[in-house]
DRENTOR-97575 format. One record per residue (C-alpha): x negated, y negated, z negated; residue in three letters; residue number from 1. Coordinates in steps of 0.25 Angstrom, whole numbers, always signed. Each point is the difference from the previous one (the first is absolute). Example, Ala and Ser with C-alpha at 12.3 -4.5 7.8 and 13.67 -1.06 7.14 Angstrom:
% residues 2
SITE     xx     yy     zz  residuo  num
SITE    -49    +18    -31      ALA    1
SITE     -6    -14     +2      SER    2
END
This chain:
% residues 374
SITE     xx     yy     zz  residuo  num
SITE   -184   -299    +98      MET    1
SITE     +8     +0    -13      VAL    2
SITE     +5    -14     +2      ASP    3
SITE     +5     +4    +14      GLU    4
SITE     +7    +12     -5      LEU    5
SITE     +7     -8    -11      ALA    6
SITE     +4    -10    +11      GLN    7
SITE     +5    +11     +9      ILE    8
SITE     +8     +6    -12      THR    9
SITE     +6    -14     -3      GLU   10
SITE     +4     -3    +14      SER   11
SITE     +7    +14     +2      LEU   12
SITE     +7     -2    -14      THR   13
SITE     +5    -13     +4      ALA   14
SITE     +5     +4    +13      ALA   15
SITE     +7    +12     -6      LEU   16
SITE     +7     -8    -11      LEU   17
SITE     +4    -10    +11      ARG   18
SITE     +7    +11     +8      ASP   19
SITE     +5     +9    -11      LEU   20
SITE     +1     -9    -13      GLY   21
SITE     +7     +7    -11      ASP   22
SITE     +0    +13     +7      GLU   23
SITE    -14     +2     -4      VAL   24
SITE     -2     +6    -14      ASP   25
SITE    -15     +1     +0      LEU   26
SITE    -12     -2     +9      ILE   27
SITE    -13     +7     -5      PHE   28
SITE    -14     +4     +5      ARG   29
SITE     -7    +13     -1      TYR   30
SITE    -10     +8     +8      GLY   31
SITE    -15     -1     +3      SER   32
SITE     -2    -15     -2      PHE   33
SITE     +6     +0    -14      LEU   34
SITE     -8    +13     -3      GLN   35
SITE    -13     -6     +5      GLY   36
SITE     -3    +12    +10      ASN   37
SITE     +2     -7    +13      THR   38
SITE     -6     +4    +14      HIS   39
SITE     -2     -8    +13      ALA   40
SITE    +14     +4     +4      TYR   41
SITE     +8     -2    -13      SER   42
SITE    +14     -6     +2      ASP   43
SITE     +7     -9    -10      LEU   44
SITE    +10     +9     -8      ASP   45
SITE    +11     -9     -4      ILE   46
SITE    +15     +4     -1      SER   47
SITE    +13     -5     -6      TYR   48
SITE    +12     +7     -7      VAL   49
SITE    +13     -4     +6      PRO   50
SITE    +12     -1     -9      VAL   51
SITE     +8     +8    +10      HIS   52
SITE     -4    +14     +6      GLU   53
SITE     +5     -5    +14      SER   54
SITE    -10    -11     +1      THR   55
SITE    -10     +3    +11      HIS   56
SITE     -7    -14     +3      HIS   57
SITE    -15     +0     +1      SER   58
SITE    -12     -8     +4      ILE   59
SITE    -10     +7     +8      THR   60
SITE    -12     -7     +6      VAL   61
SITE    -15     +0     +2      THR   62
SITE     -9    -12     -5      VAL   63
SITE    -13     +1     +7      GLY   64
SITE     -1    +15     +1      ASP   65
SITE     +6     +3    -14      ARG   66
SITE    +14     +7     +0      LEU   67
SITE    +10     -8    -10      CYS   68
SITE    +13     +8     -2      ASP   69
SITE    +10     -6    -10      LEU   70
SITE    +11    +11     +1      TYR   71
SITE    +10     +5    -10      PRO   72
SITE     -2    +11    -10      ILE   73
SITE    +14     +2     -6      ARG   74
SITE     +4     +3    -14      TRP   75
SITE     +4    +14     +4      SER   76
SITE    -14     +2     +6      THR   77
SITE     -7     -5    -12      LEU   78
SITE     +9    +10     -9      ALA   79
SITE     -6    +11     +9      SER   80
SITE    -14     -5     -3      MET   81
SITE     +4     +1    -15      ALA   82
SITE     +4    +14     +2      ARG   83
SITE    -13     +3     +7      PHE   84
SITE     +7     +4    +12      GLU   85
SITE     -6    -10     +9      ASN   86
SITE    -14     +0     +6      VAL   87
SITE     -1    -15     -3      SER   88
SITE     +2     +2    -15      SER   89
SITE    -14     -6     -3      THR   90
SITE     +7    -14     +3      VAL   91
SITE     +7     +1    -13      LEU   92
SITE    -13     +1     -8      LEU   93
SITE     -7    -12     +6      ASN   94
SITE     +7    -12     +5      TYR   95
SITE     +1    -15     -2      GLU   96
SITE    +13     -7     +0      ILE   97
SITE     +0    -13     +9      VAL   98
SITE    +14     -4     -1      TYR   99
SITE    +12     +5     -9      GLN  100
SITE    +15     -5     +1      ARG  101
SITE     +2     +2    -15      ALA  102
SITE     -8     +7    -11      PRO  103
SITE     +9    +12     +0      ALA  104
SITE     -5     +3    +14      SER  105
SITE    -15     +1     -5      ALA  106
SITE     +5     +8    -12      ALA  107
SITE     +7    +10     +9      ARG  108
SITE    -13     +2     +8      LEU  109
SITE     -7     +2    -13      THR  110
SITE    +10    +10     -5      GLN  111
SITE     -2     +8    +13      LEU  112
SITE    -15     +0     -2      ALA  113
SITE     +2     +5    -14      ASP  114
SITE     +9    +11     +5      GLN  115
SITE    -12     +5     +9      LEU  116
SITE    -10     +0    -11      ARG  117
SITE     +9     +8     -9      ILE  118
SITE     +0    +11    +11      ARG  119
SITE    -16     +0     -1      LEU  120
SITE     +1     +4    -15      GLU  121
SITE     -3    +14     -4      SER  122
SITE    +14     +1     -6      ALA  123
SITE     +6     -1    +14      ALA  124
SITE     -8    +11     +6      ARG  125
SITE    +11    +10     +2      PRO  126
SITE     +9    -10     +6      GLN  127
SITE    -11     -4    +10      MET  128
SITE     -3    +14     +4      VAL  129
SITE    +15     +2     +3      ARG  130
SITE     +0    -14     +8      GLU  131
SITE    -13     +4     +8      ALA  132
SITE     +7    +13     +4      GLN  133
SITE    +12     -7     +4      ALA  134
SITE     -8    -10     +8      TYR  135
SITE     -8    +11     +7      PHE  136
SITE    +13     +6     +5      GLN  137
SITE     +1    -12    +10      GLY  138
SITE    -11     +7     +8      ILE  139
SITE    +10     +9     +7      GLY  140
SITE     +4     -8    +12      TYR  141
SITE    -14     -5     +4      PRO  142
SITE     -5    +14     -1      TYR  143
SITE    +12     +5     +9      TYR  144
SITE     -4    -11    +10      LEU  145
SITE    -15     +4     -1      LEU  146
SITE     +4    +14     +3      ARG  147
SITE     +8     -4    +12      ARG  148
SITE    -10     -9     +6      GLN  149
SITE    -11    +10     -2      ALA  150
SITE     +7    +10     +7      ALA  151
SITE     +0     -8    +13      VAL  152
SITE    -14     -6     -3      GLY  153
SITE     +4    -15     -1      HIS  154
SITE    -13     -5     -7      GLN  155
SITE     +5    -14     -4      LEU  156
SITE    +13     +4     -6      ALA  157
SITE     -7    +11     -8      CYS  158
SITE    -10    -10     -5      ILE  159
SITE    +12     -9     -4      GLN  160
SITE     +7    +11     -8      GLN  161
SITE    -13     +5     -6      ALA  162
SITE     -2    -14     -6      GLN  163
SITE    +14     +0     -5      SER  164
SITE     -3    +13     -7      ILE  165
SITE    -13     -6     -6      VAL  166
SITE     +7    -12     -5      ASP  167
SITE    +10     +8     -7      ILE  168
SITE    -11    +10     -6      VAL  169
SITE     -9    -11     -5      VAL  170
SITE    +11     -8     -7      HIS  171
SITE     +5    +13     -6      THR  172
SITE    -14     +3     -6      LEU  173
SITE     +0    -14     -6      ALA  174
SITE    +14     +2     -6      MET  175
SITE     -4    +14     -6      VAL  176
SITE    -13     -6     -5      ASN  177
SITE     +7    -12     -6      GLN  178
SITE    -10    -10     +6      GLN  179
SITE     +4    -12     +9      VAL  180
SITE    -10     +0    +11      VAL  181
SITE     -1     -6    +14      ASP  182
SITE     +3    +12     +8      THR  183
SITE     -5     -6    +12      ARG  184
SITE    -14     +0     -6      LYS  185
SITE     -7    +14     +1      LEU  186
SITE     -9     -2    -12      ASP  187
SITE    +11     -3     -9      GLN  188
SITE     +8    +12     +4      VAL  189
SITE    -12     +9     -1      LEU  190
SITE     -3     -6    -14      ALA  191
SITE    +13     +6     -5      LEU  192
SITE     -2    +10    -12      PRO  193
SITE     +8    +11     +6      VAL  194
SITE     +0     +3    +15      LEU  195
SITE     +4    +13     +8      PRO  196
SITE    -10    +11     +3      ALA  197
SITE     -9     -4    +11      ASP  198
SITE     +7    -14     +1      PHE  199
SITE    -12     -8     +5      ALA  200
SITE     -3    +10    +11      ALA  201
SITE    +14     +2     +4      THR  202
SITE     +3    -15     +1      LEU  203
SITE    -13     -2     +8      ALA  204
SITE     +6    +11    +10      ARG  205
SITE    +13     -8     +1      VAL  206
SITE     -7    -13     +2      THR  207
SITE    -10     +4    +10      TYR  208
SITE     +8    +10     +8      THR  209
SITE     +8     -4    +12      ALA  210
SITE     +3    +14     +6      GLU  211
SITE    +15     +2     -3      PRO  212
SITE     -1    +15     -4      ALA  213
SITE    -12     -3     -9      GLU  214
SITE     +7    -12     -6      LEU  215
SITE    +12     +8     -3      LEU  216
SITE     -9    +11     -7      THR  217
SITE     -7    -10     -8      ALA  218
SITE    +13     -7     -4      CYS  219
SITE     +6    +13     -4      GLU  220
SITE    -12     +3     -9      LYS  221
SITE     +2    -14     -6      LEU  222
SITE    +14     +3     -3      LEU  223
SITE     -3    +14     -6      ASP  224
SITE    -10     -5     -9      THR  225
SITE     +8    -12     -5      THR  226
SITE    +12     +9     -3      HIS  227
SITE     -9     +9     -8      ALA  228
SITE     -5    -11     -8      LEU  229
SITE    +14     -5     -3      LEU  230
SITE     +5    +14     -3      LEU  231
SITE    -12     +2    -10      ALA  232
SITE     +3    -14     -6      ALA  233
SITE    +14     +4     -3      GLN  234
SITE     -3    +13     -6      ARG  235
SITE    -10     -6    -10      ARG  236
SITE    +12     -8     -6      LEU  237
SITE     +9     +9     -6      PRO  238
SITE    +11     -5     -9      GLU  239
SITE     -2     +7    -14      HIS  240
SITE    +11     +7     -8      GLY  241
SITE    +10     +1    +12      VAL  242
SITE    +11    +10     -4      THR  243
SITE    +10     +8     +9      TYR  244
SITE    +11     -8     -6      ALA  245
SITE     -7    -14     +3      ALA  246
SITE     -4     +5    +14      ALA  247
SITE    +14     +5     +4      PHE  248
SITE     +8    -11     -7      GLY  249
SITE    +14     +1     +5      ALA  250
SITE     -5     +7    +13      GLY  251
SITE     +8    +13     -1      TYR  252
SITE    +13     -6     +6      PRO  253
SITE     -8     -5    +12      GLU  254
SITE     -6    +14     +2      LEU  255
SITE    +14     +6     -2      LYS  256
SITE     +5    -10    +11      GLY  257
SITE    -11     +5    +10      ASP  258
SITE     +4    +14     -3      LEU  259
SITE    +15     -3     +2      GLN  260
SITE     -4     -7    +14      HIS  261
SITE     -8    +13     +3      LEU  262
SITE    +13     +8     -3      LEU  263
SITE     +8     -9     +9      LEU  264
SITE    -11     +1    +11      ALA  265
SITE     +1    +15     -1      CYS  266
SITE    +15     +0     +1      GLU  267
SITE     +0     -9    +12      ARG  268
SITE    -12     +8     +6      ARG  269
SITE     -6    -14     +1      ASP  270
SITE    -15     +2     +3      GLY  271
SITE     -3    -14     +2      PHE  272
SITE     +4     -5    -14      SER  273
SITE     -5    +13     -7      LEU  274
SITE    -15     -2     +2      LYS  275
SITE     +1    -15     -4      ARG  276
SITE     +7     +4    -13      VAL  277
SITE     -9    +12     -3      LEU  278
SITE    -12     -9     +1      VAL  279
SITE     +6    -10     -9      SER  280
SITE     +3    +11    -10      LEU  281
SITE    -14     +5     +0      TYR  282
SITE     -6    -13     +0      HIS  283
SITE     +7     -6    -12      GLU  284
SITE     -1    +13     -8      LEU  285
SITE    -15     +2     +3      ALA  286
SITE     -3    -15     -3      LEU  287
SITE     +6     +0    -14      ALA  288
SITE     -6    +14     -3      MET  289
SITE    -14     -5     +4      ALA  290
SITE     +2    -13     -8      ASN  291
SITE     +4     +9    -12      ALA  292
SITE    -12     +9     +1      GLU  293
SITE    -11     -9     +4      THR  294
SITE     +4    -14     -4      GLY  295
SITE     -2     -4    +15      ILE  296
SITE    +10     -9     +6      ARG  297
SITE     +0     +3    +14      TYR  298
SITE     +6    -10    +10      THR  299
SITE     +3     -2    +15      PRO  300
SITE    -15     +0     +3      PHE  301
SITE     +0    +15     -3      ASN  302
SITE     +3    +12     +8      SER  303
SITE     +9    +10     -6      LEU  304
SITE    -13     +9     +1      ALA  305
SITE     -6     -9    -11      ASP  306
SITE    +11     +4    -10      TYR  307
SITE     +6    +13     +5      GLU  308
SITE     +5    +10    -10      GLN  309
SITE     +1    +15     +1      ASP  310
SITE    +15     +1     -3      PHE  311
SITE     +1    +15     +3      VAL  312
SITE    -11     +3    -11      ALA  313
SITE     +9     -8     -9      ARG  314
SITE    +12     +9     +3      GLY  315
SITE     +7     -9    +10      PHE  316
SITE     +6     +7    +12      PRO  317
SITE     -8     -3    +13      ALA  318
SITE     +9     -9     +9      LEU  319
SITE     -8     -4    +12      LEU  320
SITE     -1    +14     +6      PRO  321
SITE    +15     +0     +1      TYR  322
SITE     +1    -14     +6      ALA  323
SITE    -11     +3    +10      GLU  324
SITE     +9    +13     +4      ALA  325
SITE    +12     -8     +0      GLN  326
SITE     +6    +10     -9      ASP  327
SITE    +11     -9     -6      PHE  328
SITE     +8    +11     -7      ALA  329
SITE    -13     +4     -8      GLU  330
SITE     -5    -14     -2      LEU  331
SITE    +13     -4     -6      HIS  332
SITE     -1    +12    -10      ALA  333
SITE    -14     -4     -3      GLN  334
SITE     +3    -14     -3      CYS  335
SITE    +10     +4    -11      LEU  336
SITE    -10     +9     -6      ALA  337
SITE    -11    -12     +1      PHE  338
SITE    +10     -9     -7      ASP  339
SITE     +2    +10    -11      ALA  340
SITE    -15     +2     -2      HIS  341
SITE     -3    -15     +0      LEU  342
SITE    +10     -2    -11      GLN  343
SITE     -7    +10     -9      THR  344
SITE    -14     -4     +4      PHE  345
SITE     +3    -15     -4      LEU  346
SITE     +8     +4    -13      LEU  347
SITE    -12     +8     -4      ASP  348
SITE     -9    -12     +1      ARG  349
SITE     +9     -9     -7      GLY  350
SITE     +6     -8    +12      VAL  351
SITE    +14     -5     -2      ASN  352
SITE     +8     +4    +12      LEU  353
SITE    +11    -11     -2      TYR  354
SITE    +10    +10     +5      ALA  355
SITE    +14     -1     -5      PHE  356
SITE    +11     +9     +2      ALA  357
SITE    +11    -10     -3      THR  358
SITE     +4    -14     -1      LEU  359
SITE     +1     +1    -15      GLU  360
SITE    -15     +5     -1      GLU  361
SITE     -4    -12     +8      LEU  362
SITE     +7    -10     -9      GLN  363
SITE     -6     +7    -12      GLN  364
SITE    -14     -1     +6      HIS  365
SITE     +2    -15     +4      LEU  366
SITE     +6     -2    -15      ALA  367
SITE    +13     -5     +6      LEU  368
SITE    +14     +2     -6      PRO  369
SITE     +6    +13     +6      VAL  370
SITE    +11     -4     +9      GLN  371
SITE    +11    +10     +0      GLU  372
SITE     +9     +3    +12      GLY  373
SITE    -10     -3    +11      LEU  374
END
């Protein structure tokens, strides 16, 4: 068996190099035969790294009943594995090079493997929680398709989208646990240290249910519990010593810009633009205030409900009621009052407004010679 696999590998390698020559950076083996955990239907896992992203050549055959597929894994794909964004990241931790165009090619692959290992260290915990949250957000479209097909009772399509959801969830869990596992193997997934509530039972429902409505319900529970796990992980990692000045930075000019665009929308009676800018104002302000007061850095993973602030209790005028009523005149007046209170609120907390009345003041701030007559 071992001799036959070696001969198959040599034959495929020779054919690929004959066809592509110097277009091949590396050829390497990985998978069950290398790890020693084969089964009766194990295929020969062997890939090459092309020099150019556009190369698509592959050799896909069966020898006896064994699949042998020599296909390209591009440098960009390997880089995504190094970032732990790819379900096949295990490849980087256990491989064997069978051909290299130059030593630099092998060194590049080693560097990518080292980058992945860095992400598994405790110091990378905050980064990996954020990246797991970002990866989890890719679940939206499969969930949308599942809802559509469940509504019409299309069984096979629902099973397809449910599996897409499971694939994203289990890789998200590998990321947040900082453990590279084969997410196709249930025992490895269930052995992860931190899992969502009732995960095994919920996953079993998704696995063994074929009825569309029940499948949708099970997937929604899987999403809810995974979201709760990620949110809890985020809240356990506050940054310490965050001040209002650090959280806001040079943020006031941007907040001022939102308020000015709100004034413009009021003057133009432009309800379409108004809500977009109002949400931007509340989002940016609440985000910075939450960071200053809790140390938590919220991201696009989060809903505004996660970091919402009670602005009225802090003395800010309520803007949303006037926007809902399309009372443009009163909203215009309240925006001016909001800006005045915002300036006082930030100054009282040591935030630099970076607001200059004249060009001369700006030049002094920038430590530039004052230019007269401009």
